[in-house]
Structures are given as structure tokens and as C-alpha cells.
N, CA, C and O atoms as a Tripos MOL2 file, in Angstrom:
@<TRIPOS>MOLECULE
protein
  224   223    56     0     0
PROTEIN
NO_CHARGES

@<TRIPOS>ATOM
      1 N         165.4080  135.1260  208.3840 N.3       1 MET1
      2 CA        166.4650  133.5860  208.5280 C.3       1 MET1
      3 C         167.9140  134.4420  209.2760 C.2       1 MET1
      4 O         168.2850  135.5100  208.7870 O.2       1 MET1
      5 N         168.1410  134.2500  209.6550 N.am      2 SER2
      6 CA        169.3810  134.6170  210.5280 C.3       2 SER2
      7 C         170.6070  133.5770  210.4210 C.2       2 SER2
      8 O         171.7340  133.7810  210.8730 O.2       2 SER2
      9 N         170.0860  132.1780  209.5950 N.am      3 LYS3
     10 CA        171.3040  131.3220  209.4030 C.3       3 LYS3
     11 C         170.4870  130.0370  209.0290 C.2       3 LYS3
     12 O         169.4130  129.5620  209.3960 O.2       3 LYS3
     13 N         171.6520  129.6170  207.9690 N.am      4 ILE4
     14 CA        170.8570  128.2360  207.4310 C.3       4 ILE4
     15 C         172.2310  127.3760  207.1620 C.2       4 ILE4
     16 O         173.1780  127.8700  206.5490 O.2       4 ILE4
     17 N         172.2450  125.9210  207.7280 N.am      5 GLN5
     18 CA        172.7540  125.1600  207.8920 C.3       5 GLN5
     19 C         172.5290  123.5310  206.8210 C.2       5 GLN5
     20 O         171.4250  122.9860  206.7980 O.2       5 GLN5
     21 N         173.4910  123.0690  206.1800 N.am      6 SER6
     22 CA        172.7700  121.6110  205.6330 C.3       6 SER6
     23 C         174.0070  120.6710  205.7750 C.2       6 SER6
     24 O         175.1890  120.8250  205.4680 O.2       6 SER6
     25 N         173.1120  119.3340  206.5200 N.am      7 MET7
     26 CA        174.4320  118.4130  206.5790 C.3       7 MET7
     27 C         173.9760  117.1680  206.2580 C.2       7 MET7
     28 O         173.0940  116.7340  206.9990 O.2       7 MET7
     29 N         174.3560  116.4310  205.3020 N.am      8 PRO8
     30 CA        174.4770  115.6300  205.1620 C.3       8 PRO8
     31 C         173.8280  113.8550  205.7170 C.2       8 PRO8
     32 O         174.4260  112.9400  206.2830 O.2       8 PRO8
     33 N         172.4120  113.9720  205.2420 N.am      9 VAL9
     34 CA        172.0720  112.3090  205.6100 C.3       9 VAL9
     35 C         172.8270  111.2680  205.6720 C.2       9 VAL9
     36 O         173.1260  110.8970  204.5370 O.2       9 VAL9
     37 N         173.2640  110.6400  206.4750 N.am     10 ILE10
     38 CA        174.2400  109.7430  206.5800 C.3      10 ILE10
     39 C         173.5290  108.4340  205.9840 C.2      10 ILE10
     40 O         172.5000  108.0300  206.5250 O.2      10 ILE10
     41 N         174.0980  107.7310  204.8080 N.am     11 GLY11
     42 CA        173.5310  106.5970  204.2200 C.3      11 GLY11
     43 C         172.4220  107.0520  203.5190 C.2      11 GLY11
     44 O         171.6500  106.1700  203.1440 O.2      11 GLY11
     45 N         172.1580  108.1470  203.2590 N.am     12 LYS12
     46 CA        171.4800  108.5600  201.9630 C.3      12 LYS12
     47 C         172.0260  109.7110  200.9640 C.2      12 LYS12
     48 O         172.2200  110.9160  201.1300 O.2      12 LYS12
     49 N         172.1390  109.1290  200.2230 N.am     13 ARG13
     50 CA        172.9510  109.8970  198.9810 C.3      13 ARG13
     51 C         172.5000  110.7270  198.7180 C.2      13 ARG13
     52 O         171.3590  110.3290  198.4830 O.2      13 ARG13
     53 N         172.5190  112.1780  198.4720 N.am     14 ASN14
     54 CA        172.0600  113.2930  197.6430 C.3      14 ASN14
     55 C         170.5810  113.7900  198.6170 C.2      14 ASN14
     56 O         169.5690  114.4090  198.2860 O.2      14 ASN14
     57 N         171.0300  113.1830  199.9450 N.am     15 GLU15
     58 CA        170.0250  113.9310  200.7720 C.3      15 GLU15
     59 C         170.4020  114.7510  202.1030 C.2      15 GLU15
     60 O         171.2680  114.2260  202.8020 O.2      15 GLU15
     61 N         169.8470  116.0090  202.5550 N.am     16 TYR16
     62 CA        170.2180  116.6690  203.2460 C.3      16 TYR16
     63 C         169.5280  116.9710  204.3790 C.2      16 TYR16
     64 O         168.3430  117.1090  204.0750 O.2      16 TYR16
     65 N         169.7390  117.1650  205.7290 N.am     17 ASP17
     66 CA        169.0260  117.7020  206.8510 C.3      17 ASP17
     67 C         169.4390  119.3520  206.4980 C.2      17 ASP17
     68 O         170.5260  119.6930  206.0300 O.2      17 ASP17
     69 N         168.1070  120.4440  206.8980 N.am     18 PHE18
     70 CA        168.9820  121.8900  206.7870 C.3      18 PHE18
     71 C         168.4150  122.0810  208.3190 C.2      18 PHE18
     72 O         167.5580  121.4140  208.8990 O.2      18 PHE18
     73 N         168.9810  122.9250  208.6660 N.am     19 PHE19
     74 CA        168.9470  123.3840  209.9580 C.3      19 PHE19
     75 C         168.7110  125.0120  209.9180 C.2      19 PHE19
     76 O         169.3210  125.5720  209.0070 O.2      19 PHE19
     77 N         167.9540  125.8120  210.7270 N.am     20 VAL20
     78 CA        167.6310  127.3540  210.0410 C.3      20 VAL20
     79 C         167.1480  127.8870  211.7370 C.2      20 VAL20
     80 O         166.3540  127.5380  212.6100 O.2      20 VAL20
     81 N         168.2030  128.9490  211.5110 N.am     21 ASP21
     82 CA        167.4590  130.1350  212.5370 C.3      21 ASP21
     83 C         166.8130  131.3020  212.2600 C.2      21 ASP21
     84 O         167.3430  132.1250  211.5130 O.2      21 ASP21
     85 N         165.4180  131.5550  212.9020 N.am     22 VAL22
     86 CA        165.1850  132.7950  212.1320 C.3      22 VAL22
     87 C         164.5340  133.5560  213.5250 C.2      22 VAL22
     88 O         164.2640  132.9650  214.5710 O.2      22 VAL22
     89 N         164.3600  134.9460  213.2810 N.am     23 GLU23
     90 CA        163.7730  135.9840  214.1390 C.3      23 GLU23
     91 C         162.5780  136.2680  213.9280 C.2      23 GLU23
     92 O         162.1790  136.1130  212.7740 O.2      23 GLU23
     93 N         161.6740  136.7470  214.9090 N.am     24 TRP24
     94 CA        160.5920  137.5190  214.2760 C.3      24 TRP24
     95 C         160.1300  138.4070  215.4820 C.2      24 TRP24
     96 O         160.4210  138.2490  216.6670 O.2      24 TRP24
     97 N         159.2250  139.5250  214.8290 N.am     25 LYS25
     98 CA        158.5450  140.4320  215.6750 C.3      25 LYS25
     99 C         157.2990  139.8760  216.3320 C.2      25 LYS25
    100 O         157.0370  139.9260  217.5340 O.2      25 LYS25
    101 N         156.2430  139.0980  214.9360 N.am     26 LYS26
    102 CA        155.2720  139.0490  215.4110 C.3      26 LYS26
    103 C         154.7140  137.2790  215.8420 C.2      26 LYS26
    104 O         154.9780  136.1780  215.3580 O.2      26 LYS26
    105 N         154.1670  137.5740  216.5570 N.am     27 GLN27
    106 CA        153.8930  135.9440  217.0730 C.3      27 GLN27
    107 C         153.2030  135.0250  215.5120 C.2      27 GLN27
    108 O         153.6440  134.1050  214.8220 O.2      27 GLN27
    109 N         152.0200  135.8080  215.4770 N.am     28 SER28
    110 CA        151.2980  135.4480  213.7550 C.3      28 SER28
    111 C         152.4740  135.3010  213.0590 C.2      28 SER28
    112 O         152.5540  134.1780  212.5620 O.2      28 SER28
    113 N         153.5940  136.1440  212.7930 N.am     29 ASP29
    114 CA        154.0630  136.0450  211.7900 C.3      29 ASP29
    115 C         155.3290  134.7010  211.6520 C.2      29 ASP29
    116 O         156.0210  134.3780  210.6860 O.2      29 ASP29
    117 N         155.2750  134.2890  212.6720 N.am     30 TYR30
    118 CA        156.1340  133.1110  213.0360 C.3      30 TYR30
    119 C         155.3170  131.8090  212.7600 C.2      30 TYR30
    120 O         155.7210  130.8610  212.0850 O.2      30 TYR30
    121 N         153.7330  131.9360  213.5770 N.am     31 GLU31
    122 CA        153.1420  130.8070  213.2010 C.3      31 GLU31
    123 C         152.9540  130.6060  211.7060 C.2      31 GLU31
    124 O         153.1130  129.5390  211.1130 O.2      31 GLU31
    125 N         152.5310  131.9840  211.0750 N.am     32 ALA32
    126 CA        152.2670  131.7830  209.9000 C.3      32 ALA32
    127 C         153.1270  131.0550  209.0790 C.2      32 ALA32
    128 O         152.6450  130.3610  208.1840 O.2      32 ALA32
    129 N         154.6960  131.1290  209.3080 N.am     33 ALA33
    130 CA        156.1810  130.6870  208.3230 C.3      33 ALA33
    131 C         156.0220  129.3360  208.7300 C.2      33 ALA33
    132 O         156.2720  128.5270  207.8370 O.2      33 ALA33
    133 N         155.5940  128.7490  210.0860 N.am     34 ILE34
    134 CA        155.6080  127.3420  209.8300 C.3      34 ILE34
    135 C         154.7470  126.6970  209.6270 C.2      34 ILE34
    136 O         154.8280  125.4690  209.6470 O.2      34 ILE34
    137 N         153.5070  127.4520  209.3360 N.am     35 ARG35
    138 CA        152.0740  126.0220  208.3350 C.3      35 ARG35
    139 C         152.4860  126.5760  207.3330 C.2      35 ARG35
    140 O         151.4250  126.9560  206.8380 O.2      35 ARG35
    141 N         153.6270  127.0520  206.3590 N.am     36 LYS36
    142 CA        153.5350  126.7630  205.5520 C.3      36 LYS36
    143 C         154.8670  126.4260  205.0570 C.2      36 LYS36
    144 O         154.9450  126.5300  203.8330 O.2      36 LYS36
    145 N         156.8170  125.7470  206.1240 N.am     37 VAL37
    146 CA        157.3180  125.4990  205.8900 C.3      37 VAL37
    147 C         156.8230  123.9600  205.7870 C.2      37 VAL37
    148 O         157.1920  123.3360  204.7920 O.2      37 VAL37
    149 N         156.0730  123.3510  206.6750 N.am     38 LEU38
    150 CA        155.2410  122.0980  206.9190 C.3      38 LEU38
    151 C         154.2810  121.4450  205.8700 C.2      38 LEU38
    152 O         153.9740  120.2580  205.9820 O.2      38 LEU38
    153 N         153.7990  122.2400  204.8270 N.am     39 LYS39
    154 CA        153.0480  121.9110  203.1680 C.3      39 LYS39
    155 C         154.4750  122.0710  202.7030 C.2      39 LYS39
    156 O         154.2940  122.2400  201.4970 O.2      39 LYS39
    157 N         156.0340  122.1370  202.9310 N.am     40 HIS40
    158 CA        156.7620  121.6060  202.0570 C.3      40 HIS40
    159 C         157.6580  120.6470  202.6130 C.2      40 HIS40
    160 O         158.4980  119.9360  202.0630 O.2      40 HIS40
    161 N         157.4260  120.7260  203.4380 N.am     41 SER41
    162 CA        158.8640  119.3190  204.3740 C.3      41 SER41
    163 C         158.0260  117.8840  204.4810 C.2      41 SER41
    164 O         156.8560  117.5040  204.5110 O.2      41 SER41
    165 N         159.2190  117.3910  204.5160 N.am     42 ILE42
    166 CA        159.0480  115.8400  204.9450 C.3      42 ILE42
    167 C         158.8140  115.2940  206.3540 C.2      42 ILE42
    168 O         158.0780  114.5020  206.9430 O.2      42 ILE42
    169 N         160.0540  116.3210  206.6370 N.am     43 ASN43
    170 CA        160.5710  115.5920  208.7240 C.3      43 ASN43
    171 C         161.0350  117.0210  208.8360 C.2      43 ASN43
    172 O         161.9500  117.5360  208.1950 O.2      43 ASN43
    173 N         160.1130  117.6970  209.9310 N.am     44 PHE44
    174 CA        160.1800  118.6570  210.2380 C.3      44 PHE44
    175 C         160.1500  118.9360  211.8970 C.2      44 PHE44
    176 O         159.5700  117.9900  212.4300 O.2      44 PHE44
    177 N         160.4440  119.6020  212.5530 N.am     45 ASN45
    178 CA        160.8470  119.5780  214.2450 C.3      45 ASN45
    179 C         161.4860  120.7700  214.6300 C.2      45 ASN45
    180 O         162.3610  121.1980  213.8770 O.2      45 ASN45
    181 N         161.1740  121.4880  215.8230 N.am     46 ILE46
    182 CA        161.3630  122.5490  216.3890 C.3      46 ILE46
    183 C         162.4920  122.0660  217.4330 C.2      46 ILE46
    184 O         162.0510  121.4260  218.3880 O.2      46 ILE46
    185 N         163.7550  122.2590  217.3960 N.am     47 MET47
    186 CA        164.8430  122.1390  218.0920 C.3      47 MET47
    187 C         164.3730  122.9010  219.5020 C.2      47 MET47
    188 O         164.3210  122.3270  220.5900 O.2      47 MET47
    189 N         164.0610  124.2180  219.2890 N.am     48 GLY48
    190 CA        164.0380  125.5260  220.2720 C.3      48 GLY48
    191 C         163.5770  126.6350  220.2780 C.2      48 GLY48
    192 O         163.5950  127.1360  219.1540 O.2      48 GLY48
    193 N         163.1980  127.2100  220.9790 N.am     49 GLU49
    194 CA        162.1640  128.4170  220.8530 C.3      49 GLU49
    195 C         162.8590  129.1090  221.8720 C.2      49 GLU49
    196 O         162.9830  128.5840  222.9790 O.2      49 GLU49
    197 N         163.5470  130.7580  221.5100 N.am     50 TYR50
    198 CA        164.3430  131.4200  222.8060 C.3      50 TYR50
    199 C         163.8700  132.8790  222.0660 C.2      50 TYR50
    200 O         163.4740  133.1040  220.9220 O.2      50 TYR50
    201 N         164.1290  133.9220  223.4420 N.am     51 ILE51
    202 CA        163.6190  135.1120  223.4900 C.3      51 ILE51
    203 C         164.8020  135.7610  222.8830 C.2      51 ILE51
    204 O         165.7910  135.2930  223.4460 O.2      51 ILE51
    205 N         165.1980  136.7630  221.8480 N.am     52 LYS52
    206 CA        166.4130  137.3960  221.1630 C.3      52 LYS52
    207 C         166.9430  138.6380  222.4780 C.2      52 LYS52
    208 O         166.2290  139.5950  222.7760 O.2      52 LYS52
    209 N         168.1170  138.4010  223.0380 N.am     53 ASN53
    210 CA        168.5160  139.8710  223.9020 C.3      53 ASN53
    211 C         168.6380  140.3620  222.8570 C.2      53 ASN53
    212 O         169.0740  139.8080  221.8480 O.2      53 ASN53
    213 N         168.2050  141.6550  222.9800 N.am     54 GLU54
    214 CA        168.2610  143.3640  222.4530 C.3      54 GLU54
    215 C         169.4810  144.1080  223.3250 C.2      54 GLU54
    216 O         169.9810  145.0020  222.6430 O.2      54 GLU54
    217 N         170.0630  143.9900  224.5770 N.am     55 LYS55
    218 CA        171.0330  144.3620  225.1250 C.3      55 LYS55
    219 C         172.4820  144.1460  224.3650 C.2      55 LYS55
    220 O         173.3380  145.0280  224.4370 O.2      55 LYS55
    221 N         172.6650  143.1630  223.7770 N.am     56 LEU56
    222 CA        173.7810  142.9530  223.3920 C.3      56 LEU56
    223 C         174.7900  143.9320  222.2190 C.2      56 LEU56
    224 O         175.9300  143.5680  221.9320 O.2      56 LEU56
@<TRIPOS>BOND
     1     1     2 1
     2     2     3 1
     3     3     4 2
     4     3     5 am
     5     5     6 1
     6     6     7 1
     7     7     8 2
     8     7     9 am
     9     9    10 1
    10    10    11 1
    11    11    12 2
    12    11    13 am
    13    13    14 1
    14    14    15 1
    15    15    16 2
    16    15    17 am
    17    17    18 1
    18    18    19 1
    19    19    20 2
    20    19    21 am
    21    21    22 1
    22    22    23 1
    23    23    24 2
    24    23    25 am
    25    25    26 1
    26    26    27 1
    27    27    28 2
    28    27    29 am
    29    29    30 1
    30    30    31 1
    31    31    32 2
    32    31    33 am
    33    33    34 1
    34    34    35 1
    35    35    36 2
    36    35    37 am
    37    37    38 1
    38    38    39 1
    39    39    40 2
    40    39    41 am
    41    41    42 1
    42    42    43 1
    43    43    44 2
    44    43    45 am
    45    45    46 1
    46    46    47 1
    47    47    48 2
    48    47    49 am
    49    49    50 1
    50    50    51 1
    51    51    52 2
    52    51    53 am
    53    53    54 1
    54    54    55 1
    55    55    56 2
    56    55    57 am
    57    57    58 1
    58    58    59 1
    59    59    60 2
    60    59    61 am
    61    61    62 1
    62    62    63 1
    63    63    64 2
    64    63    65 am
    65    65    66 1
    66    66    67 1
    67    67    68 2
    68    67    69 am
    69    69    70 1
    70    70    71 1
    71    71    72 2
    72    71    73 am
    73    73    74 1
    74    74    75 1
    75    75    76 2
    76    75    77 am
    77    77    78 1
    78    78    79 1
    79    79    80 2
    80    79    81 am
    81    81    82 1
    82    82    83 1
    83    83    84 2
    84    83    85 am
    85    85    86 1
    86    86    87 1
    87    87    88 2
    88    87    89 am
    89    89    90 1
    90    90    91 1
    91    91    92 2
    92    91    93 am
    93    93    94 1
    94    94    95 1
    95    95    96 2
    96    95    97 am
    97    97    98 1
    98    98    99 1
    99    99   100 2
   100    99   101 am
   101   101   102 1
   102   102   103 1
   103   103   104 2
   104   103   105 am
   105   105   106 1
   106   106   107 1
   107   107   108 2
   108   107   109 am
   109   109   110 1
   110   110   111 1
   111   111   112 2
   112   111   113 am
   113   113   114 1
   114   114   115 1
   115   115   116 2
   116   115   117 am
   117   117   118 1
   118   118   119 1
   119   119   120 2
   120   119   121 am
   121   121   122 1
   122   122   123 1
   123   123   124 2
   124   123   125 am
   125   125   126 1
   126   126   127 1
   127   127   128 2
   128   127   129 am
   129   129   130 1
   130   130   131 1
   131   131   132 2
   132   131   133 am
   133   133   134 1
   134   134   135 1
   135   135   136 2
   136   135   137 am
   137   137   138 1
   138   138   139 1
   139   139   140 2
   140   139   141 am
   141   141   142 1
   142   142   143 1
   143   143   144 2
   144   143   145 am
   145   145   146 1
   146   146   147 1
   147   147   148 2
   148   147   149 am
   149   149   150 1
   150   150   151 1
   151   151   152 2
   152   151   153 am
   153   153   154 1
   154   154   155 1
   155   155   156 2
   156   155   157 am
   157   157   158 1
   158   158   159 1
   159   159   160 2
   160   159   161 am
   161   161   162 1
   162   162   163 1
   163   163   164 2
   164   163   165 am
   165   165   166 1
   166   166   167 1
   167   167   168 2
   168   167   169 am
   169   169   170 1
   170   170   171 1
   171   171   172 2
   172   171   173 am
   173   173   174 1
   174   174   175 1
   175   175   176 2
   176   175   177 am
   177   177   178 1
   178   178   179 1
   179   179   180 2
   180   179   181 am
   181   181   182 1
   182   182   183 1
   183   183   184 2
   184   183   185 am
   185   185   186 1
   186   186   187 1
   187   187   188 2
   188   187   189 am
   189   189   190 1
   190   190   191 1
   191   191   192 2
   192   191   193 am
   193   193   194 1
   194   194   195 1
   195   195   196 2
   196   195   197 am
   197   197   198 1
   198   198   199 1
   199   199   200 2
   200   199   201 am
   201   201   202 1
   202   202   203 1
   203   203   204 2
   204   203   205 am
   205   205   206 1
   206   206   207 1
   207   207   208 2
   208   207   209 am
   209   209   210 1
   210   210   211 1
   211   211   212 2
   212   211   213 am
   213   213   214 1
   214   214   215 1
   215   215   216 2
   216   215   217 am
   217   217   218 1
   218   218   219 1
   219   219   220 2
   220   219   221 am
   221   221   222 1
   222   222   223 1
   223   223   224 2
@<TRIPOS>SUBSTRUCTURE
     1 MET1         2 RESIDUE 1 A MET
     2 SER2         6 RESIDUE 1 A SER
     3 LYS3        10 RESIDUE 1 A LYS
     4 ILE4        14 RESIDUE 1 A ILE
     5 GLN5        18 RESIDUE 1 A GLN
     6 SER6        22 RESIDUE 1 A SER
     7 MET7        26 RESIDUE 1 A MET
     8 PRO8        30 RESIDUE 1 A PRO
     9 VAL9        34 RESIDUE 1 A VAL
    10 ILE10       38 RESIDUE 1 A ILE
    11 GLY11       42 RESIDUE 1 A GLY
    12 LYS12       46 RESIDUE 1 A LYS
    13 ARG13       50 RESIDUE 1 A ARG
    14 ASN14       54 RESIDUE 1 A ASN
    15 GLU15       58 RESIDUE 1 A GLU
    16 TYR16       62 RESIDUE 1 A TYR
    17 ASP17       66 RESIDUE 1 A ASP
    18 PHE18       70 RESIDUE 1 A PHE
    19 PHE19       74 RESIDUE 1 A PHE
    20 VAL20       78 RESIDUE 1 A VAL
    21 ASP21       82 RESIDUE 1 A ASP
    22 VAL22       86 RESIDUE 1 A VAL
    23 GLU23       90 RESIDUE 1 A GLU
    24 TRP24       94 RESIDUE 1 A TRP
    25 LYS25       98 RESIDUE 1 A LYS
    26 LYS26      102 RESIDUE 1 A LYS
    27 GLN27      106 RESIDUE 1 A GLN
    28 SER28      110 RESIDUE 1 A SER
    29 ASP29      114 RESIDUE 1 A ASP
    30 TYR30      118 RESIDUE 1 A TYR
    31 GLU31      122 RESIDUE 1 A GLU
    32 ALA32      126 RESIDUE 1 A ALA
    33 ALA33      130 RESIDUE 1 A ALA
    34 ILE34      134 RESIDUE 1 A ILE
    35 ARG35      138 RESIDUE 1 A ARG
    36 LYS36      142 RESIDUE 1 A LYS
    37 VAL37      146 RESIDUE 1 A VAL
    38 LEU38      150 RESIDUE 1 A LEU
    39 LYS39      154 RESIDUE 1 A LYS
    40 HIS40      158 RESIDUE 1 A HIS
    41 SER41      162 RESIDUE 1 A SER
    42 ILE42      166 RESIDUE 1 A ILE
    43 ASN43      170 RESIDUE 1 A ASN
    44 PHE44      174 RESIDUE 1 A PHE
    45 ASN45      178 RESIDUE 1 A ASN
    46 ILE46      182 RESIDUE 1 A ILE
    47 MET47      186 RESIDUE 1 A MET
    48 GLY48      190 RESIDUE 1 A GLY
    49 GLU49      194 RESIDUE 1 A GLU
    50 TYR50      198 RESIDUE 1 A TYR
    51 ILE51      202 RESIDUE 1 A ILE
    52 LYS52      206 RESIDUE 1 A LYS
    53 ASN53      210 RESIDUE 1 A ASN
    54 GLU54      214 RESIDUE 1 A GLU
    55 LYS55      218 RESIDUE 1 A LYS
    56 LEU56      222 RESIDUE 1 A LEU
């Protein structure tokens, strides 16, 4: 995980949305992590998937 950010849910006291940036080397590790998150979350959305630029 390279970043985590929480935002309060408007109109819902003590509820938060979490936005997480992750990096992985093996696709199978990424897929296993997604399966684990789905078991413990109510609402889960992938907002985008990007290839990391190693040249920076």
C-alpha cells in the first residue's frame, strides 16, 4: 500500500469512505488481496488500474 485516505460520508455520522493506492509485482498477489478485501467490505470499487513507471 502506498497511500490511504479517508473521507467522511456526507449525511452518515461516523461513516467513512477509504481510498487506497497499492502497488504489486505479481498479478496473483493483487488478485488475492482483492479477494481478501471483498470479504471484509460492504462497498468496494476499483477506480482504476495503472502500470507503474519505473523510469521516474
